[in-house]
Backbone as XML, in Angstrom:
<?xml version="1.0"?>
<chain id="A" units="angstrom">
  <residue number="1" name="UNK">
    <atom name="N" x="-10.951" y="5.176" z="22.142"/>
    <atom name="CA" x="-10.733" y="4.789" z="20.765"/>
    <atom name="C" x="-9.603" y="3.756" z="20.722"/>
  </residue>
  <residue number="2" name="UNK">
    <atom name="N" x="-9.768" y="2.681" z="19.923"/>
    <atom name="CA" x="-8.743" y="1.634" z="19.856"/>
    <atom name="C" x="-7.411" y="2.151" z="19.301"/>
  </residue>
  <residue number="3" name="UNK">
    <atom name="N" x="-6.333" y="1.524" z="19.743"/>
    <atom name="CA" x="-4.982" y="1.891" z="19.332"/>
    <atom name="C" x="-4.393" y="0.722" z="18.544"/>
  </residue>
  <residue number="4" name="UNK">
    <atom name="N" x="-3.856" y="0.999" z="17.361"/>
    <atom name="CA" x="-3.315" y="-0.036" z="16.476"/>
    <atom name="C" x="-1.859" y="0.258" z="16.157"/>
  </residue>
  <residue number="5" name="UNK">
    <atom name="N" x="-1.072" y="-0.819" z="15.986"/>
    <atom name="CA" x="0.335" y="-0.700" z="15.619"/>
    <atom name="C" x="0.546" y="-1.419" z="14.291"/>
  </residue>
  <residue number="6" name="UNK">
    <atom name="N" x="1.293" y="-0.769" z="13.391"/>
    <atom name="CA" x="1.515" y="-1.266" z="12.040"/>
    <atom name="C" x="2.998" y="-1.600" z="11.868"/>
  </residue>
  <residue number="7" name="UNK">
    <atom name="N" x="3.338" y="-2.863" z="12.047"/>
    <atom name="CA" x="4.727" y="-3.326" z="11.984"/>
    <atom name="C" x="5.004" y="-3.874" z="10.584"/>
  </residue>
  <residue number="8" name="UNK">
    <atom name="N" x="6.084" y="-3.417" z="9.950"/>
    <atom name="CA" x="6.412" y="-3.908" z="8.617"/>
    <atom name="C" x="7.681" y="-4.739" z="8.643"/>
  </residue>
  <residue number="9" name="UNK">
    <atom name="N" x="7.801" y="-5.612" z="7.657"/>
    <atom name="CA" x="8.942" y="-6.520" z="7.603"/>
    <atom name="C" x="10.242" y="-5.804" z="7.253"/>
  </residue>
  <residue number="10" name="UNK">
    <atom name="N" x="10.176" y="-4.576" z="6.748"/>
    <atom name="CA" x="11.397" y="-3.870" z="6.358"/>
    <atom name="C" x="11.730" y="-2.682" z="7.259"/>
  </residue>
  <residue number="11" name="UNK">
    <atom name="N" x="11.002" y="-2.513" z="8.351"/>
    <atom name="CA" x="11.236" y="-1.381" z="9.258"/>
    <atom name="C" x="11.268" y="-1.870" z="10.701"/>
  </residue>
  <residue number="12" name="UNK">
    <atom name="N" x="11.634" y="-0.965" z="11.579"/>
    <atom name="CA" x="11.570" y="-1.295" z="12.997"/>
    <atom name="C" x="10.106" y="-1.309" z="13.435"/>
  </residue>
  <residue number="13" name="UNK">
    <atom name="N" x="9.813" y="-1.897" z="14.566"/>
    <atom name="CA" x="8.418" y="-1.974" z="15.032"/>
    <atom name="C" x="7.787" y="-0.588" z="15.200"/>
  </residue>
  <residue number="14" name="UNK">
    <atom name="N" x="6.491" y="-0.526" z="14.976"/>
    <atom name="CA" x="5.720" y="0.710" z="15.161"/>
    <atom name="C" x="5.391" y="0.843" z="16.638"/>
  </residue>
  <residue number="15" name="UNK">
    <atom name="N" x="6.226" y="1.547" z="17.371"/>
    <atom name="CA" x="6.034" y="1.694" z="18.812"/>
    <atom name="C" x="4.979" y="2.746" z="19.155"/>
  </residue>
  <residue number="16" name="UNK">
    <atom name="N" x="4.808" y="3.723" z="18.278"/>
    <atom name="CA" x="3.855" y="4.805" z="18.532"/>
    <atom name="C" x="2.415" y="4.378" z="18.262"/>
  </residue>
  <residue number="17" name="UNK">
    <atom name="N" x="2.180" y="3.765" z="17.110"/>
    <atom name="CA" x="0.842" y="3.332" z="16.744"/>
    <atom name="C" x="-0.076" y="4.478" z="16.390"/>
  </residue>
  <residue number="18" name="UNK">
    <atom name="N" x="-1.339" y="4.135" z="16.155"/>
    <atom name="CA" x="-2.350" y="5.117" z="15.758"/>
    <atom name="C" x="-3.681" y="4.788" z="16.393"/>
  </residue>
  <residue number="19" name="UNK">
    <atom name="N" x="-4.398" y="5.826" z="16.794"/>
    <atom name="CA" x="-5.764" y="5.647" z="17.278"/>
    <atom name="C" x="-6.695" y="5.734" z="16.085"/>
  </residue>
  <residue number="20" name="UNK">
    <atom name="N" x="-7.507" y="4.702" z="15.920"/>
    <atom name="CA" x="-8.461" y="4.658" z="14.812"/>
    <atom name="C" x="-9.810" y="4.201" z="15.338"/>
  </residue>
  <residue number="21" name="UNK">
    <atom name="N" x="-10.826" y="4.489" z="14.580"/>
    <atom name="CA" x="-12.206" y="4.241" z="15.016"/>
    <atom name="C" x="-12.494" y="2.770" z="15.309"/>
  </residue>
  <residue number="22" name="UNK">
    <atom name="N" x="-12.059" y="1.887" z="14.390"/>
    <atom name="CA" x="-12.366" y="0.467" z="14.552"/>
    <atom name="C" x="-11.457" y="-0.376" z="13.661"/>
  </residue>
  <residue number="23" name="UNK">
    <atom name="N" x="-11.694" y="-1.679" z="13.652"/>
    <atom name="CA" x="-10.873" y="-2.601" z="12.879"/>
    <atom name="C" x="-10.959" y="-2.310" z="11.381"/>
  </residue>
  <residue number="24" name="UNK">
    <atom name="N" x="-12.133" y="-1.944" z="10.895"/>
    <atom name="CA" x="-12.283" y="-1.612" z="9.477"/>
    <atom name="C" x="-11.401" y="-0.417" z="9.107"/>
  </residue>
  <residue number="25" name="UNK">
    <atom name="N" x="-11.335" y="0.571" z="9.965"/>
    <atom name="CA" x="-10.481" y="1.740" z="9.724"/>
    <atom name="C" x="-9.012" y="1.337" z="9.765"/>
  </residue>
  <residue number="26" name="UNK">
    <atom name="N" x="-8.649" y="0.407" z="10.630"/>
    <atom name="CA" x="-7.267" y="-0.074" z="10.712"/>
    <atom name="C" x="-6.885" y="-0.821" z="9.432"/>
  </residue>
  <residue number="27" name="UNK">
    <atom name="N" x="-7.802" y="-1.603" z="8.882"/>
    <atom name="CA" x="-7.534" y="-2.321" z="7.632"/>
    <atom name="C" x="-7.334" y="-1.339" z="6.483"/>
  </residue>
  <residue number="28" name="UNK">
    <atom name="N" x="-8.155" y="-0.318" z="6.424"/>
    <atom name="CA" x="-8.019" y="0.711" z="5.399"/>
    <atom name="C" x="-6.679" y="1.435" z="5.542"/>
  </residue>
  <residue number="29" name="UNK">
    <atom name="N" x="-6.318" y="1.776" z="6.759"/>
    <atom name="CA" x="-5.050" y="2.459" z="7.015"/>
    <atom name="C" x="-3.872" y="1.566" z="6.644"/>
  </residue>
  <residue number="30" name="UNK">
    <atom name="N" x="-3.984" y="0.272" z="6.891"/>
    <atom name="CA" x="-2.918" y="-0.670" z="6.544"/>
    <atom name="C" x="-2.690" y="-0.686" z="5.037"/>
  </residue>
  <residue number="31" name="UNK">
    <atom name="N" x="-3.758" y="-0.718" z="4.265"/>
    <atom name="CA" x="-3.636" y="-0.743" z="2.811"/>
    <atom name="C" x="-3.032" y="0.561" z="2.300"/>
  </residue>
  <residue number="32" name="UNK">
    <atom name="N" x="-3.490" y="1.693" z="2.832"/>
    <atom name="CA" x="-2.942" y="2.986" z="2.411"/>
    <atom name="C" x="-1.460" y="3.103" z="2.766"/>
  </residue>
  <residue number="33" name="UNK">
    <atom name="N" x="-1.115" y="2.717" z="3.982"/>
    <atom name="CA" x="0.272" y="2.791" z="4.428"/>
    <atom name="C" x="1.157" y="1.857" z="3.604"/>
  </residue>
  <residue number="34" name="UNK">
    <atom name="N" x="0.669" y="0.657" z="3.337"/>
    <atom name="CA" x="1.431" y="-0.299" z="2.527"/>
    <atom name="C" x="1.718" y="0.283" z="1.152"/>
  </residue>
  <residue number="35" name="UNK">
    <atom name="N" x="0.734" y="0.912" z="0.549"/>
    <atom name="CA" x="0.928" y="1.516" z="-0.765"/>
    <atom name="C" x="2.026" y="2.562" z="-0.750"/>
  </residue>
  <residue number="36" name="UNK">
    <atom name="N" x="2.030" y="3.416" z="0.271"/>
    <atom name="CA" x="3.058" y="4.452" z="0.379"/>
    <atom name="C" x="4.443" y="3.847" z="0.602"/>
  </residue>
  <residue number="37" name="UNK">
    <atom name="N" x="4.531" y="2.877" z="1.494"/>
    <atom name="CA" x="5.820" y="2.254" z="1.804"/>
    <atom name="C" x="6.386" y="1.550" z="0.572"/>
  </residue>
  <residue number="38" name="UNK">
    <atom name="N" x="5.551" y="0.803" z="-0.124"/>
    <atom name="CA" x="6.005" y="0.067" z="-1.305"/>
    <atom name="C" x="6.392" y="1.030" z="-2.420"/>
  </residue>
  <residue number="39" name="UNK">
    <atom name="N" x="5.623" y="2.077" z="-2.607"/>
    <atom name="CA" x="5.951" y="3.071" z="-3.631"/>
    <atom name="C" x="7.291" y="3.732" z="-3.331"/>
  </residue>
  <residue number="40" name="UNK">
    <atom name="N" x="7.519" y="4.073" z="-2.078"/>
    <atom name="CA" x="8.783" y="4.701" z="-1.686"/>
    <atom name="C" x="9.970" y="3.758" z="-1.857"/>
  </residue>
  <residue number="41" name="UNK">
    <atom name="N" x="9.720" y="2.448" z="-1.805"/>
    <atom name="CA" x="10.790" y="1.452" z="-1.928"/>
    <atom name="C" x="10.693" y="0.696" z="-3.251"/>
  </residue>
  <residue number="42" name="UNK">
    <atom name="N" x="10.121" y="1.328" z="-4.267"/>
    <atom name="CA" x="9.887" y="0.643" z="-5.539"/>
    <atom name="C" x="11.153" y="0.050" z="-6.139"/>
  </residue>
  <residue number="43" name="UNK">
    <atom name="N" x="12.284" y="0.697" z="-5.925"/>
    <atom name="CA" x="13.536" y="0.199" z="-6.484"/>
    <atom name="C" x="13.990" y="-1.121" z="-5.899"/>
  </residue>
  <residue number="44" name="UNK">
    <atom name="N" x="13.636" y="-1.391" z="-4.643"/>
    <atom name="CA" x="14.073" y="-2.628" z="-3.998"/>
    <atom name="C" x="12.930" y="-3.598" z="-3.706"/>
  </residue>
  <residue number="45" name="UNK">
    <atom name="N" x="11.699" y="-3.126" z="-3.822"/>
    <atom name="CA" x="10.543" y="-3.989" z="-3.500"/>
    <atom name="C" x="10.539" y="-5.259" z="-4.334"/>
  </residue>
  <residue number="46" name="UNK">
    <atom name="N" x="10.852" y="-5.142" z="-5.604"/>
    <atom name="CA" x="10.773" y="-6.288" z="-6.512"/>
    <atom name="C" x="11.908" y="-7.278" z="-6.312"/>
  </residue>
  <residue number="47" name="UNK">
    <atom name="N" x="12.878" y="-6.938" z="-5.477"/>
    <atom name="CA" x="14.027" y="-7.809" z="-5.239"/>
    <atom name="C" x="13.819" y="-8.777" z="-4.077"/>
  </residue>
  <residue number="48" name="UNK">
    <atom name="N" x="12.700" y="-8.687" z="-3.401"/>
    <atom name="CA" x="12.496" y="-9.553" z="-2.231"/>
    <atom name="C" x="11.332" y="-10.510" z="-2.477"/>
  </residue>
  <residue number="49" name="UNK">
    <atom name="N" x="11.253" y="-11.524" z="-1.670"/>
    <atom name="CA" x="10.225" y="-12.540" z="-1.858"/>
    <atom name="C" x="8.848" y="-12.075" z="-1.392"/>
  </residue>
  <residue number="50" name="UNK">
    <atom name="N" x="8.799" y="-11.329" z="-0.289"/>
    <atom name="CA" x="7.501" y="-10.956" z="0.268"/>
    <atom name="C" x="7.659" y="-9.750" z="1.185"/>
  </residue>
  <residue number="51" name="UNK">
    <atom name="N" x="6.641" y="-8.915" z="1.222"/>
    <atom name="CA" x="6.596" y="-7.774" z="2.136"/>
    <atom name="C" x="5.367" y="-7.977" z="3.011"/>
  </residue>
  <residue number="52" name="UNK">
    <atom name="N" x="5.519" y="-7.801" z="4.321"/>
    <atom name="CA" x="4.385" y="-7.999" z="5.222"/>
    <atom name="C" x="4.198" y="-6.822" z="6.156"/>
  </residue>
  <residue number="53" name="UNK">
    <atom name="N" x="2.953" y="-6.643" z="6.547"/>
    <atom name="CA" x="2.602" y="-5.694" z="7.596"/>
    <atom name="C" x="1.746" y="-6.465" z="8.603"/>
  </residue>
  <residue number="54" name="UNK">
    <atom name="N" x="2.197" y="-6.476" z="9.828"/>
    <atom name="CA" x="1.463" y="-7.143" z="10.895"/>
    <atom name="C" x="0.832" y="-6.058" z="11.755"/>
  </residue>
  <residue number="55" name="UNK">
    <atom name="N" x="-0.475" y="-6.124" z="11.912"/>
    <atom name="CA" x="-1.192" y="-5.112" z="12.680"/>
    <atom name="C" x="-1.632" y="-5.719" z="14.002"/>
  </residue>
  <residue number="56" name="UNK">
    <atom name="N" x="-1.267" y="-5.013" z="15.088"/>
    <atom name="CA" x="-1.595" y="-5.488" z="16.431"/>
    <atom name="C" x="-2.417" y="-4.446" z="17.181"/>
  </residue>
  <residue number="57" name="UNK">
    <atom name="N" x="-3.032" y="-4.897" z="18.257"/>
    <atom name="CA" x="-3.703" y="-3.950" z="19.141"/>
    <atom name="C" x="-2.681" y="-3.442" z="20.166"/>
  </residue>
  <residue number="58" name="UNK">
    <atom name="N" x="-3.133" y="-2.649" z="21.104"/>
    <atom name="CA" x="-2.207" y="-2.045" z="22.075"/>
    <atom name="C" x="-1.564" y="-3.066" z="23.012"/>
  </residue>
  <residue number="59" name="UNK">
    <atom name="N" x="-2.146" y="-4.268" z="23.109"/>
    <atom name="CA" x="-1.579" y="-5.323" z="23.946"/>
    <atom name="C" x="-0.651" y="-6.254" z="23.172"/>
  </residue>
  <residue number="60" name="UNK">
    <atom name="N" x="-0.469" y="-5.993" z="21.873"/>
    <atom name="CA" x="0.398" y="-6.828" z="21.052"/>
    <atom name="C" x="-0.299" y="-8.001" z="20.396"/>
  </residue>
  <residue number="61" name="UNK">
    <atom name="N" x="-1.621" y="-8.106" z="20.551"/>
    <atom name="CA" x="-2.371" y="-9.187" z="19.920"/>
    <atom name="C" x="-2.419" y="-8.948" z="18.416"/>
  </residue>
  <residue number="62" name="UNK">
    <atom name="N" x="-1.992" y="-9.937" z="17.625"/>
    <atom name="CA" x="-2.030" y="-9.802" z="16.164"/>
    <atom name="C" x="-3.483" y="-9.846" z="15.705"/>
  </residue>
  <residue number="63" name="UNK">
    <atom name="N" x="-3.893" y="-8.790" z="14.997"/>
    <atom name="CA" x="-5.258" y="-8.694" z="14.491"/>
    <atom name="C" x="-5.368" y="-9.158" z="13.047"/>
  </residue>
  <residue number="64" name="UNK">
    <atom name="N" x="-4.376" y="-8.804" z="12.236"/>
    <atom name="CA" x="-4.320" y="-9.288" z="10.854"/>
    <atom name="C" x="-2.933" y="-9.035" z="10.286"/>
  </residue>
  <residue number="65" name="UNK">
    <atom name="N" x="-2.646" y="-9.739" z="9.190"/>
    <atom name="CA" x="-1.366" y="-9.593" z="8.494"/>
    <atom name="C" x="-1.666" y="-9.331" z="7.026"/>
  </residue>
  <residue number="66" name="UNK">
    <atom name="N" x="-1.040" y="-8.304" z="6.495"/>
    <atom name="CA" x="-1.150" y="-7.968" z="5.087"/>
    <atom name="C" x="0.123" y="-8.476" z="4.420"/>
  </residue>
  <residue number="67" name="UNK">
    <atom name="N" x="-0.008" y="-9.356" z="3.419"/>
    <atom name="CA" x="1.152" y="-9.907" z="2.717"/>
    <atom name="C" x="1.076" y="-9.488" z="1.261"/>
  </residue>
  <residue number="68" name="UNK">
    <atom name="N" x="2.185" y="-8.942" z="0.746"/>
    <atom name="CA" x="2.230" y="-8.500" z="-0.644"/>
    <atom name="C" x="3.468" y="-9.089" z="-1.296"/>
  </residue>
  <residue number="69" name="UNK">
    <atom name="N" x="3.257" y="-9.682" z="-2.460"/>
    <atom name="CA" x="4.354" y="-10.255" z="-3.228"/>
    <atom name="C" x="4.328" y="-9.616" z="-4.611"/>
  </residue>
  <residue number="70" name="UNK">
    <atom name="N" x="5.446" y="-9.043" z="-5.020"/>
    <atom name="CA" x="5.569" y="-8.491" z="-6.360"/>
    <atom name="C" x="6.379" y="-9.447" z="-7.214"/>
  </residue>
  <residue number="71" name="UNK">
    <atom name="N" x="5.832" y="-9.818" z="-8.356"/>
    <atom name="CA" x="6.514" y="-10.763" z="-9.239"/>
    <atom name="C" x="6.630" y="-10.136" z="-10.623"/>
  </residue>
  <residue number="72" name="UNK">
    <atom name="N" x="7.862" y="-9.939" z="-11.063"/>
    <atom name="CA" x="8.070" y="-9.414" z="-12.410"/>
    <atom name="C" x="7.983" y="-10.555" z="-13.415"/>
  </residue>
  <residue number="73" name="UNK">
    <atom name="N" x="7.367" y="-10.286" z="-14.558"/>
    <atom name="CA" x="7.265" y="-11.317" z="-15.586"/>
    <atom name="C" x="8.540" y="-11.352" z="-16.417"/>
  </residue>
  <residue number="74" name="UNK">
    <atom name="N" x="8.681" y="-12.391" z="-17.196"/>
    <atom name="CA" x="9.844" y="-12.522" z="-18.069"/>
    <atom name="C" x="9.887" y="-11.380" z="-19.087"/>
  </residue>
  <residue number="75" name="UNK">
    <atom name="N" x="8.727" y="-10.832" z="-19.433"/>
    <atom name="CA" x="8.662" y="-9.745" z="-20.416"/>
    <atom name="C" x="9.414" y="-8.504" z="-19.942"/>
  </residue>
  <residue number="76" name="UNK">
    <atom name="N" x="9.449" y="-8.264" z="-18.645"/>
    <atom name="CA" x="10.166" y="-7.097" z="-18.132"/>
    <atom name="C" x="11.665" y="-7.313" z="-18.141"/>
  </residue>
  <residue number="77" name="UNK">
    <atom name="N" x="12.062" y="-8.538" z="-18.392"/>
    <atom name="CA" x="13.482" y="-8.874" z="-18.424"/>
    <atom name="C" x="13.951" y="-9.149" z="-19.852"/>
  </residue>
  <residue number="78" name="UNK">
    <atom name="N" x="13.160" y="-8.704" z="-20.836"/>
    <atom name="CA" x="13.537" y="-8.825" z="-22.234"/>
    <atom name="C" x="13.314" y="-10.190" z="-22.843"/>
  </residue>
  <residue number="79" name="UNK">
    <atom name="N" x="12.570" y="-11.052" z="-22.188"/>
    <atom name="CA" x="12.308" y="-12.384" z="-22.720"/>
    <atom name="C" x="10.942" y="-12.398" z="-23.385"/>
  </residue>
  <residue number="80" name="UNK">
    <atom name="N" x="10.802" y="-13.243" z="-24.412"/>
    <atom name="CA" x="9.521" y="-13.382" z="-25.112"/>
    <atom name="C" x="8.602" y="-14.287" z="-24.286"/>
  </residue>
  <residue number="81" name="UNK">
    <atom name="N" x="7.376" y="-13.830" z="-24.078"/>
    <atom name="CA" x="6.399" y="-14.626" z="-23.329"/>
    <atom name="C" x="5.065" y="-14.551" z="-24.034"/>
  </residue>
  <residue number="82" name="UNK">
    <atom name="N" x="4.202" y="-15.473" z="-23.707"/>
    <atom name="CA" x="2.848" y="-15.476" z="-24.266"/>
    <atom name="C" x="2.065" y="-14.294" z="-23.718"/>
  </residue>
  <residue number="83" name="UNK">
    <atom name="N" x="1.100" y="-13.838" z="-24.502"/>
    <atom name="CA" x="0.260" y="-12.710" z="-24.086"/>
    <atom name="C" x="-1.058" y="-13.215" z="-23.531"/>
  </residue>
  <residue number="84" name="UNK">
    <atom name="N" x="-1.587" y="-12.467" z="-22.598"/>
    <atom name="CA" x="-2.887" y="-12.748" z="-22.015"/>
    <atom name="C" x="-3.945" y="-12.088" z="-22.898"/>
  </residue>
  <residue number="85" name="UNK">
    <atom name="N" x="-4.874" y="-12.862" z="-23.420"/>
    <atom name="CA" x="-5.955" y="-12.305" z="-24.227"/>
    <atom name="C" x="-7.142" y="-12.014" z="-23.334"/>
  </residue>
  <residue number="86" name="UNK">
    <atom name="N" x="-7.492" y="-10.745" z="-23.259"/>
    <atom name="CA" x="-8.617" y="-10.325" z="-22.430"/>
    <atom name="C" x="-9.729" y="-9.866" z="-23.349"/>
  </residue>
  <residue number="87" name="UNK">
    <atom name="N" x="-10.902" y="-10.429" z="-23.173"/>
    <atom name="CA" x="-12.051" y="-10.081" z="-24.033"/>
    <atom name="C" x="-12.620" y="-8.733" z="-23.681"/>
  </residue>
</chain>
């Protein structure tokens, strides 16, 4: 079974990694893990420009990178902004 490592921009490298069925399972695990990490760091997540997770195989080959950017609108900072009209 393939072995994947999930390295994040705000943590030390994932030296242990995880055995998963295939690349599709690794992508799913990356999204789930990212959600947990970002939720746990909600207080500081919005203060940075970008959060990344780089997923590699057991040889260190980069398979994909998940990039997430959180942008607060002016409305959350007490400023008046235009509204989005959704039909």
